[in-house]
BAFI-3210 file (N, C-alpha, C; in Angstrom, 3 decimals, decimal comma, padded with zeros to 6 digits):
// residues 180
n [1|2|3|4|5|6|7|8|9|10|11|12|13|14|15|16|17|18|19|20|21|22|23|24|25|26|27|28|29|30|31|32|33|34|35|36|37|38|39|40|41|42|43|44|45|46|47|48|49|50|51|52|53|54|55|56|57|58|59|60|61|62|63|64|65|66|67|68|69|70|71|72|73|74|75|76|77|78|79|80|81|82|83|84|85|86|87|88|89|90|91|92|93|94|95|96|97|98|99|100|101|102|103|104|105|106|107|108|109|110|111|112|113|114|115|116|117|118|119|120|121|122|123|124|125|126|127|128|129|130|131|132|133|134|135|136|137|138|139|140|141|142|143|144|145|146|147|148|149|150|151|152|153|154|155|156|157|158|159|160|161|162|163|164|165|166|167|168|169|170|171|172|173|174|175|176|177|178|179|180]
n.u [200,644|198,848|200,438|200,412|198,237|198,457|198,797|200,095|201,239|201,946|199,869|197,657|194,830|193,586|194,341|193,168|190,524|190,173|190,874|188,774|186,527|186,964|186,819|184,369|183,081|183,631|182,436|179,653|179,892|179,578|177,217|175,585|175,892|174,679|171,968|171,424|169,937|168,614|170,662|173,362|174,052|177,150|177,861|176,202|177,601|179,856|179,584|179,066|181,325|182,962|181,410|182,403|184,893|185,164|184,135|185,933|188,217|187,581|187,489|190,172|191,233|190,059|188,500|190,690|193,991|197,093|199,711|202,580|205,483|207,935|207,431|206,059|203,701|200,522|197,169|194,975|196,613|197,197|194,588|194,343|196,143|195,208|192,308|193,319|194,490|192,221|190,565|192,043|192,052|189,388|188,831|190,132|188,696|185,896|186,600|187,126|184,646|183,016|183,992|183,326|180,426|179,628|180,291|178,654|177,298|177,088|177,534|179,017|180,784|183,400|184,626|185,260|188,061|189,940|188,981|190,023|192,686|193,523|192,902|194,849|196,989|197,042|196,826|199,602|201,327|200,613|201,427|204,096|204,642|203,781|205,622|207,896|207,803|209,394|211,257|212,742|211,323|208,838|206,658|206,437|205,414|202,809|201,662|201,421|199,475|197,309|196,909|196,345|193,711|192,431|192,423|190,539|188,548|188,148|187,647|185,401|183,657|183,421|182,418|179,743|178,791|178,161|176,427|174,614|173,783|172,501|173,713|174,897|176,266|176,298|174,647|173,502|175,420|177,381|180,995|181,120|179,273|178,150|179,609|178,252]
n.v [-120,366|-122,482|-124,597|-125,533|-127,115|-128,972|-132,503|-134,827|-132,778|-131,767|-130,701|-130,909|-131,595|-129,942|-127,451|-127,311|-127,486|-124,916|-123,210|-123,872|-123,173|-120,199|-119,861|-120,257|-118,338|-116,159|-116,590|-116,394|-113,359|-112,426|-113,543|-111,875|-109,337|-109,577|-109,854|-107,560|-105,334|-102,818|-102,746|-102,056|-102,934|-103,389|-103,917|-106,222|-108,183|-107,975|-109,109|-111,648|-112,496|-112,402|-114,326|-116,572|-116,365|-117,501|-120,204|-121,373|-121,154|-123,207|-125,443|-125,505|-126,564|-129,380|-130,741|-130,378|-130,101|-128,262|-129,540|-131,196|-129,097|-129,520|-131,883|-133,909|-132,189|-132,672|-133,708|-132,699|-130,829|-128,999|-127,961|-126,817|-124,733|-123,242|-122,646|-120,993|-118,783|-117,671|-117,174|-115,276|-113,165|-112,574|-111,855|-109,478|-108,221|-108,249|-106,261|-103,993|-103,483|-103,305|-100,560|-099,305|-099,434|-098,206|-095,625|-093,356|-093,514|-092,012|-092,954|-095,678|-094,899|-094,051|-096,327|-096,882|-096,248|-097,453|-100,012|-099,824|-099,731|-101,963|-103,943|-103,239|-103,670|-106,433|-107,166|-106,538|-107,488|-110,445|-110,699|-110,365|-112,240|-114,689|-114,927|-115,212|-117,940|-119,955|-119,172|-118,295|-116,399|-116,183|-117,333|-114,740|-112,650|-113,877|-114,235|-111,133|-110,819|-111,931|-110,190|-107,920|-108,493|-109,371|-107,185|-105,333|-107,009|-106,578|-103,866|-103,533|-105,119|-103,461|-101,379|-102,502|-103,319|-100,659|-099,867|-101,387|-100,778|-098,512|-096,014|-093,338|-091,093|-087,905|-088,802|-088,936|-090,776|-090,819|-090,647|-088,388|-086,600|-083,355|-081,353|-080,000]
n.w [122,259|121,253|121,559|124,367|124,259|122,679|121,345|123,947|125,421|128,952|130,637|129,124|129,023|131,281|130,686|128,272|128,843|130,331|127,901|126,325|127,715|127,761|124,982|124,566|126,051|124,228|122,158|123,444|124,151|121,521|120,864|122,919|122,297|119,791|120,716|122,372|121,546|119,566|116,439|114,266|111,112|110,675|113,258|113,543|111,852|112,887|115,457|114,658|113,649|115,784|117,380|115,574|115,761|118,405|118,075|116,373|118,212|119,914|118,313|117,476|119,933|120,101|117,523|116,169|117,147|117,720|116,051|117,819|118,569|116,162|115,246|112,430|110,152|110,616|108,922|110,830|112,369|110,099|109,755|112,203|112,116|109,742|111,167|113,225|111,629|110,204|112,700|113,640|111,830|111,547|114,069|113,897|112,086|113,310|115,494|114,100|112,874|114,787|115,932|113,696|113,701|116,203|115,920|115,643|118,162|121,151|123,622|123,165|121,278|122,453|122,823|120,392|119,511|121,061|120,129|117,376|117,915|119,108|117,323|115,376|116,806|117,210|114,361|113,593|116,070|115,641|112,831|113,136|114,984|113,686|111,337|112,948|113,909|114,307|116,051|119,237|120,376|119,403|121,090|122,882|121,162|120,480|122,783|123,126|121,158|122,110|124,447|123,504|122,440|124,711|126,474|124,953|125,182|128,246|128,399|126,828|128,351|130,825|129,640|128,858|131,052|132,405|130,503|130,911|133,637|133,271|132,713|130,784|128,625|130,304|131,902|135,706|136,758|135,268|133,965|132,408|133,123|133,691|136,259|139,200]
ca.u [199,529|198,429|201,319|200,235|197,071|198,720|198,879|201,263|201,407|201,568|198,421|196,620|193,450|193,403|194,462|192,053|189,143|190,105|190,740|187,324|185,569|187,353|186,340|182,707|182,775|183,882|180,763|178,542|179,990|179,123|175,597|175,358|175,899|173,413|170,800|171,461|168,809|168,856|172,002|173,701|174,741|178,495|177,842|175,708|178,521|181,333|179,118|179,102|182,521|183,097|181,235|182,790|186,147|184,918|183,922|187,000|188,962|187,229|187,714|191,339|191,557|189,552|189,548|192,321|195,112|198,317|201,016|203,828|206,674|209,310|206,700|205,523|202,502|199,484|195,868|194,484|197,594|196,948|193,294|194,550|196,740|193,942|191,578|194,204|194,608|190,885|190,133|192,851|191,374|188,081|189,044|190,213|187,336|185,029|186,830|187,069|183,166|182,524|184,246|182,376|179,085|179,698|180,972|177,542|176,494|177,639|178,341|180,062|181,919|184,678|185,402|185,768|189,553|190,641|188,958|191,021|194,126|193,587|192,785|196,125|198,213|196,722|197,694|201,269|202,138|200,192|201,981|205,332|204,799|203,702|206,689|209,158|207,079|210,505|212,034|212,321|210,563|207,535|205,488|206,063|204,553|201,618|200,758|201,019|198,177|196,183|196,881|195,850|192,353|191,909|192,514|189,552|187,335|188,022|187,078|184,067|183,161|183,121|181,244|178,697|178,241|177,858|175,307|173,388|173,402|171,757|174,693|175,146|177,129|175,577|173,841|174,372|176,463|178,317|182,255|181,303|178,263|178,560|179,472|178,090]
ca.v [-120,864|-123,913|-125,762|-125,943|-128,002|-130,003|-133,868|-135,121|-131,497|-132,292|-130,159|-130,529|-131,631|-129,045|-125,992|-127,338|-127,051|-123,454|-122,265|-124,104|-122,032|-118,868|-119,726|-120,396|-117,008|-115,139|-116,805|-115,750|-112,065|-112,217|-113,571|-110,894|-108,291|-109,531|-109,678|-106,235|-104,585|-102,335|-102,852|-101,576|-104,007|-103,879|-104,636|-107,604|-108,943|-107,981|-109,837|-113,125|-112,695|-112,631|-115,650|-117,714|-116,788|-118,446|-121,498|-121,758|-121,488|-124,543|-126,644|-125,474|-127,467|-130,450|-131,969|-130,019|-129,492|-128,113|-130,609|-130,831|-128,374|-130,310|-133,002|-133,596|-131,619|-133,785|-132,976|-132,079|-129,544|-128,102|-127,344|-125,817|-123,292|-122,328|-122,062|-119,806|-117,555|-117,274|-116,695|-113,820|-112,252|-112,484|-110,929|-107,870|-107,679|-107,889|-104,930|-102,874|-103,436|-102,736|-099,061|-098,459|-099,422|-097,396|-094,247|-092,384|-093,563|-091,159|-093,884|-096,623|-094,190|-094,103|-097,679|-097,260|-095,861|-098,816|-101,229|-099,888|-099,670|-103,210|-104,469|-102,877|-104,410|-107,704|-107,280|-106,383|-108,738|-111,753|-110,836|-110,627|-113,577|-115,739|-114,676|-115,913|-118,903|-120,747|-118,246|-118,206|-115,129|-116,435|-117,130|-113,619|-112,141|-114,640|-113,703|-109,807|-110,693|-112,336|-109,443|-106,993|-109,003|-109,481|-105,690|-105,019|-107,771|-106,236|-102,709|-103,857|-105,407|-102,250|-100,421|-103,186|-103,106|-099,452|-099,539|-102,150|-099,984|-097,557|-094,946|-092,874|-089,763|-086,757|-089,217|-088,481|-091,578|-090,995|-089,648|-087,121|-085,746|-081,991|-081,287|-078,507]
ca.w [123,233|121,036|122,021|125,629|124,284|121,574|121,921|124,592|126,523|130,182|131,078|127,694|129,497|132,257|129,836|127,035|129,310|130,334|126,667|125,641|128,422|127,499|123,660|124,621|126,455|123,254|121,502|124,264|123,854|120,081|120,718|123,450|121,290|118,764|121,766|123,248|121,292|118,130|116,104|112,970|110,067|110,795|114,455|113,313|111,165|113,901|116,508|114,088|113,463|117,054|117,534|114,745|116,281|119,450|117,638|115,656|119,165|120,329|117,393|117,713|120,807|119,649|117,020|115,510|118,088|116,876|116,080|118,684|117,784|115,693|114,591|111,043|109,796|110,090|108,604|111,857|112,497|108,982|109,868|113,077|111,142|109,025|111,958|113,736|110,637|110,150|113,628|113,965|110,776|111,964|115,402|113,628|111,400|114,306|116,170|113,118|112,475|115,920|115,704|112,536|114,120|117,438|115,584|115,958|119,561|122,010|124,680|122,799|120,421|123,238|122,606|118,835|119,436|121,740|119,085|116,396|118,296|119,521|116,019|114,833|117,483|116,892|113,279|113,907|116,896|114,948|111,631|113,539|115,436|112,551|110,673|113,708|114,314|114,490|116,729|120,583|120,800|118,982|122,232|123,363|120,072|120,610|124,102|122,879|120,304|123,168|125,580|122,815|122,495|126,373|126,931|124,443|125,948|129,642|128,359|126,363|129,683|131,681|128,928|128,831|132,471|132,778|129,878|131,866|134,682|132,432|132,569|129,539|128,723|130,560|133,185|136,881|137,107|134,131|134,178|131,532|133,621|134,327|137,920|139,527]
c.u [198,873|199,033|201,205|198,912|197,414|198,934|200,190|201,678|200,912|200,327|197,358|195,140|192,808|193,087|193,465|190,935|189,117|189,975|189,445|186,262|185,638|186,791|184,707|182,125|182,686|182,680|179,736|178,677|179,361|177,746|175,067|174,962|174,979|172,128|170,374|170,139|169,263|170,342|171,956|174,249|176,029|178,571|177,204|176,789|179,653|180,976|179,425|180,235|183,256|183,074|181,752|184,373|186,241|184,804|185,182|188,039|188,910|187,616|189,397|192,070|191,393|188,723|190,777|193,299|196,228|199,263|201,998|204,965|207,648|208,755|206,195|204,028|201,526|198,112|195,233|195,244|197,473|195,855|193,393|195,115|195,664|192,927|192,266|194,035|193,221|190,224|191,009|192,046|190,059|187,689|189,142|189,367|186,299|185,347|186,742|185,287|182,701|182,861|183,469|181,076|178,893|180,061|179,878|177,009|177,625|178,326|179,456|180,959|183,323|185,415|185,783|187,379|189,907|190,326|189,734|192,412|194,496|193,754|194,283|197,165|197,903|197,157|199,200|201,716|201,671|201,099|203,328|205,663|204,904|205,127|207,894|208,454|208,098|211,405|211,804|211,447|208,949|206,335|205,421|205,298|203,049|200,934|200,461|199,749|197,060|195,843|196,101|194,162|191,582|191,877|191,152|188,399|187,057|187,304|185,376|183,304|182,525|182,274|179,974|178,070|177,664|176,617|174,292|172,945|172,645|172,646|175,099|175,743|175,812|174,623|174,332|175,499|177,621|179,867|182,011|179,877|178,781|178,813|179,186|178,190]
c.v [-122,352|-125,015|-126,634|-126,930|-129,267|-131,627|-134,068|-133,908|-132,060|-131,847|-130,055|-130,525|-130,161|-127,513|-126,119|-127,131|-125,547|-122,769|-122,567|-123,172|-120,488|-118,604|-119,483|-118,736|-115,993|-115,489|-116,166|-114,222|-111,843|-112,429|-112,331|-109,684|-108,120|-109,214|-108,352|-105,290|-103,933|-102,415|-102,434|-102,820|-104,425|-104,204|-106,183|-108,525|-109,127|-108,981|-111,288|-113,604|-112,973|-114,218|-116,844|-117,669|-117,907|-119,962|-122,145|-122,232|-122,868|-125,517|-126,576|-126,504|-128,964|-130,359|-131,815|-129,405|-129,055|-129,265|-130,239|-130,214|-129,580|-131,607|-132,737|-133,077|-132,682|-132,737|-132,150|-130,598|-128,525|-127,394|-126,329|-124,630|-122,291|-121,686|-121,001|-118,576|-116,840|-116,438|-115,247|-112,666|-111,705|-111,712|-109,385|-107,476|-107,298|-106,578|-103,828|-102,601|-102,941|-101,229|-098,497|-098,269|-098,593|-095,988|-093,214|-092,558|-092,863|-091,925|-094,743|-095,919|-094,194|-095,359|-097,894|-097,363|-097,229|-100,245|-101,312|-100,139|-101,256|-103,912|-104,460|-103,838|-105,940|-108,038|-107,318|-107,305|-110,212|-111,699|-111,123|-112,047|-114,761|-115,757|-114,995|-117,068|-119,932|-120,402|-118,748|-117,458|-115,323|-116,568|-115,734|-112,808|-112,852|-114,159|-111,798|-109,590|-111,140|-111,017|-108,117|-107,282|-108,842|-108,016|-105,247|-105,632|-107,017|-104,708|-102,764|-104,326|-104,296|-101,506|-101,313|-103,114|-101,677|-099,341|-100,397|-101,504|-098,767|-096,122|-094,740|-091,489|-088,576|-087,239|-088,798|-089,509|-091,746|-089,947|-088,221|-086,392|-084,302|-081,997|-079,807|-078,242]
c.w [122,904|121,152|123,194|125,575|123,093|122,138|122,811|125,459|127,896|130,815|130,143|128,356|130,276|131,316|128,725|127,367|129,563|128,915|126,142|126,212|127,976|125,896|123,843|125,328|125,535|122,600|122,055|124,066|122,585|120,144|121,741|122,891|120,249|119,567|122,437|122,769|119,923|117,317|114,730|112,384|110,395|112,348|114,645|112,879|111,878|114,876|115,959|113,827|114,618|117,696|116,883|115,232|117,595|119,120|117,071|116,956|119,880|119,573|117,296|118,829|120,835|118,667|116,235|116,105|116,888|117,033|117,076|117,972|117,505|115,034|113,193|111,132|109,558|109,588|109,620|112,375|111,415|109,373|111,057|112,791|110,515|110,089|112,821|113,158|110,550|111,688|113,879|113,164|111,155|113,266|114,909|112,897|112,410|115,076|115,176|112,824|113,636|116,185|114,881|113,072|115,181|117,015|115,898|117,273|120,612|123,151|124,048|121,882|121,090|123,002|121,204|118,723|119,952|120,796|117,859|116,863|118,610|118,129|115,285|115,666|117,321|115,392|113,315|114,861|116,343|113,799|112,051|114,128|114,312|111,620|111,364|114,155|114,635|115,475|118,256|121,219|120,216|119,757|122,903|122,347|120,248|121,846|123,919|122,161|121,259|124,141|124,845|122,853|123,934|126,808|126,168|125,136|127,314|129,429|127,847|127,548|130,677|130,772|128,982|130,330|132,901|131,741|130,548|132,975|134,406|132,419|131,015|129,479|129,045|131,791|134,490|137,264|136,275|134,351|133,347|132,097|133,901|135,825|138,232|141,119]
res [m|s|e|l|t|s|p|g|a|p|f|r|g|l|l|g|a|g|f|a|l|y|n|l|g|v|v|a|v|g|v|g|v|l|l|r|g|p|r|r|i|p|e|v|i|g|a|g|a|l|a|a|c|g|v|a|g|v|l|m|i|e|p|f|p|q|d|p|m|g|s|p|l|t|p|a|g|t|v|h|i|a|l|a|g|v|s|a|l|g|l|v|l|a|l|v|l|f|a|v|a|w|w|r|d|a|f|w|r|r|l|r|v|i|s|v|v|c|a|a|a|i|l|v|t|g|g|v|g|a|a|m|v|a|s|p|v|f|g|l|f|e|r|f|t|q|v|s|f|l|t|w|f|a|v|l|g|v|f|a|l|r|a|a|r|g|e|r|p|g|s|a|h|s|a|t|a|p|r|g]
***
């Protein structure tokens, strides 16, 4: 995906702006988790890691874009690769820490399973993709990694909206409420 915003890419400006907005959204989610109320230490660290991933994502667009494929590695390209690695590991750390933090909360507990599954998927697909960086299927694994995170992001959004509406397990609007 970084190649789409590398110097000389045809739609670099448009896609770079979109990726920047996406990453600013990741920062906002991290900050939002911090601001939502009482938190456990793993949740605070996870939210910080998530926000750091978003900042790294913005920096990977500018001033540290990926070098065009096949070109020599530049200092900016080297920093881009380092930021991508730190961002990926930070994301996995955030998801695992959220799973730990939400373990005892009846409402958020259901999100812990998808957090762990998505973290594992990111590790596997990201690792395979990194090992196949020169292969034509590299982009496919890169997208699997993104889909894993975006799936978690979407499910987190649904949970956050339900929590904002006051839905909790056993409430009248909850899917787990007893039916009479």
